[in-house]
KEPA-973935 format. One record per atom (N, C-alpha, C): residue in one letter; x, y, z. Coordinates in steps of 0.1 Angstrom, whole numbers, plus 5000, padded with zeros to 4 digits. Example, Ala and Ser with C-alpha at 12.3 -4.5 7.8 and 13.67 -1.06 7.14 Angstrom:
2
A513249435078;A512349555078;A513249675078;S512849785071;S513749895071;S512950005079;
This chain:
147
M500849885000;M499950015000;M500950125000;N500550224992;N501350354992;N500450454999;S500950465011;S500250565021;S500350695016;C501450735010;C501550875004;C500450894993;R500150814986;R499050834976;R497550834983;V497550754994;V496150765002;V495950885007;K496950955012;K496951095018;K496351205009;S496551174995;S496051274986;S494551274983;F493851174990;F492351174988;F491751215002;K490451275001;K489751315012;K488651205015;F488751175029;F487851075033;F486751175041;E485551165039;E484551255044;E483351175047;Q482851195062;Q481551135066;Q480551225062;T479451155056;T478351235050;T477151165054;S476051215049;S474551165049;S474051115038;W473151025036;W472550975026;W471951085018;Q471151185025;Q470451285020;Q471251375012;K472551405018;K473451495010;K474351434999;S474451284999;S475451234989;S474951104982;C473651104983;C473150984977;C473450954961;N473351074954;N473651054940;N475051014937;E476051064945;E477351024942;E477750884947;I477150844958;I477150714963;I476650624953;L475550644949;L474750554938;L475650544926;A476250644921;A476950644909;A478250554912;V478950544923;V480050464926;V479650314927;R478350294935;R478050154935;R477550094922;H476850184915;H476450134902;H477550074893;K478650164892;K479750114884;K480549984888;V480549994903;V481249874910;V480249754909;F479249754915;F478349644917;F477749594905;M477049674896;M476249634886;M476949624874;I477949734868;I478749724856;I479749614858;E480749624869;E481849534870;E481549404875;Q480649404886;Q480549274891;Q479149204888;H478449264880;H477049214874;H476149174885;F476049234896;F474949204906;F473749274902;D472549214908;D471349294902;D471249424912;N470149494906;N470149634912;N469749654927;N469249524934;N469049544948;N470249574958;V471349584951;V472549604959;V472949764959;L472049834950;L472449974949;L471950044962;C470850034967;C470450094978;C469250014986;D469050034998;D468049965008;D467450075016;L466550025024;L465850125034;L466750155044;Q467950095047;Q468650125058;Q469650235053;D469850285042;D470750385038;D470350515044;Q469150535048;Q468750665052;Q469250685067;D469450585073;D469850575088;D471350545090;C472150505080;C473550475081;C474350595081;Y475650565087;Y476750665088;Y477350635074;H477550725064;H478250695052;H479550785052;L480450715044;L481950775042;L482050775027;V482450895022;V482850895008;V484350945007;V485050904995;V486350934992;V486251014981;K487051134981;K487051234970;K488451224965;N488651254952;N489951274946;N490151434945;I491351464939;I491651594939;I490751694933;E490051634923;E488751714917;E487651714923;E487651654937;E486451654947;E485351574939;L485751464931;L484851374927;L484851254935;V483651194939;V483551074947;V483950964940;I485150884945;I485750774937;I485550644947;A484850654958;A484750544967;A483850574979;A483150464983;A482150494994;A481850365003;G481450385014;G481150275023;G479950325032;R479550235041;R478750265051;R478650185064;I478150225076;I477950155087;I476650165092;T475950065096;T474750105102;T474750135117;P473750205122;P473750235138;P473950095145;Q473749975140;Q474049855147;Q475349795146;G476049865137;G477649815135;G477749725123;R476949715113;R476949635102;R477649725088;I478849695087;I479549765076;I479249695063;G478949785053;G478649745039;G478849835029;R478549775016;R478549865005;R479749955002;I481049885005;I482149945003;I482449914988;A482850024981;A482950044967;A484050134963;V485150084956;V486150174951;V486150174935;L486050284929;L486150274914;L487550204911;L487450134898;L488550064894;L489950134892;P489750264887;P491250334886;P491950364899;Y491250354910;Y491750394923;Y491950284932;R491950154927;R492150034935;R493850014936;R494149934946;R495349884949;R496349994953;V495750104959;V496650204966;V496350234981;G495350144985;G495150145000;G493850225004;I493050264993;I491850344997;I490850255004;G490650124999;G489750055005;G490050025019;S491249985023;S491649975036;S491450075045;K491850195040;K491650315049;K490150355049;L489250335039;L487850335041;L487450255052;L487950115052;L487250035061;L487650075076;S488950115077;S489550175090;S488750295095;E488350375086;E487650495090;E486150465094;L485650355088;L484250295092;L484350245105;V485450175108;V485650115121;V485650225132;K486450325128;K486450455138;K485050505141;I484250515130;I482850555132;I482250475142;G482450335141;G481750255151;G482250275164;H483550305167;H484150335180;H483450465184;A483350555176;A482850695180;A481450675185;H480750585181;H479250555184;H479150465194;K480250415201;K480350325212;K479650195208;L479850135196;L479350015193;L480349895201;R479649795204;R480449665211;R481049585201;D480549575189;D481149495179;D480449535166;I481249505154;I480849525142;I480949405132;S480249405122;S480249285113;S480049335098;L480449235088;L480349265074;L480249125068;N479749125056;N479849015048;N480949045037;A481848935036;A483048965029;A483048845017;E483348895005;E483648794994;E484948704998;L484848574996;L485948495001;L487148544992;D487048594981;D488348634974;D488948744980;N488248814989;N488748944994;N489048935010;M489048805015;M489248795030;M490548865033;H491648855027;H492948915031;H492749055034;F491749125027;F491549265029;F491049295044;Y490349205050;Y489849215064;Y490849165075;D491649075070;D492549005082;D493449125087;S493949205081;S494849305088;S494049405097;Q492749405096;Q491949495106;Q491249415116;N491849295120;N491249205130;N489749165129;F489349135117;F488049075116;F488248925115;L487248865121;L487348715123;L486048645116;A486348535109;A485148445103;A484148425113;S482948425111;S481848405119;S480848335111;G480648205112;G479548145106;G480048075092;P479148015085;P479447935074;P479648015061;V480147965051;V480348025038;V479048015031;Y478448105025;Y477248105019;Y477248195004;M476248164997;M476448224983;M475448354984;K475948454977;K475348594977;K475548634962;Q474648654956;Q474648714941;Q475548614933;G475648504936;G476448394929;G477848404934;V478148474944;V479648484948;V479748424964;P480748344965;P480848284980;P481148414989;H480448425001;H480748505012;H480848445024;Q481348505034;Q481448465048;Q481248595056;M480548595068;M480348695077;M481648705086;L481948825087;L483148845096;L482748955107;T483348925120;T482949015130;T484249075136;R484049175145;R485249235151;R484649315164;K485349275175;K484949335188;K485649475188;L484849555194;L485249715196;L485349735211;A484649675218;A484649705233;A485049595241;
């Protein structure tokens, strides 16, 4: 990871009401165009209540997004293809964990694609439960204690 490059991006907590168009654009490109998921991954009723985090490039364009629910469920982490492999996703996850800490959550969880398990290992997430299929891709729930 090139932390120098990560520092050139702006990580900003936001609300669904303020940033839904930019978040949806990132999700659409990553989940629907690249991964061919169906459109139920774009948004759900929880988005209104979640703590959202967006990442902006030097031109102030949103190039990544993620969320954490008030109950501590992290999800919808998406980074546009040209911005991958420089540490943005790891920093995004780390910042979502910090939001969980700030809201005094006892633990947090997420669903991880099996191919991306290494992404979560370095941030102390542990496998919890069986492997299952979601949108035709093998996943596993991961959890992390905060308190």
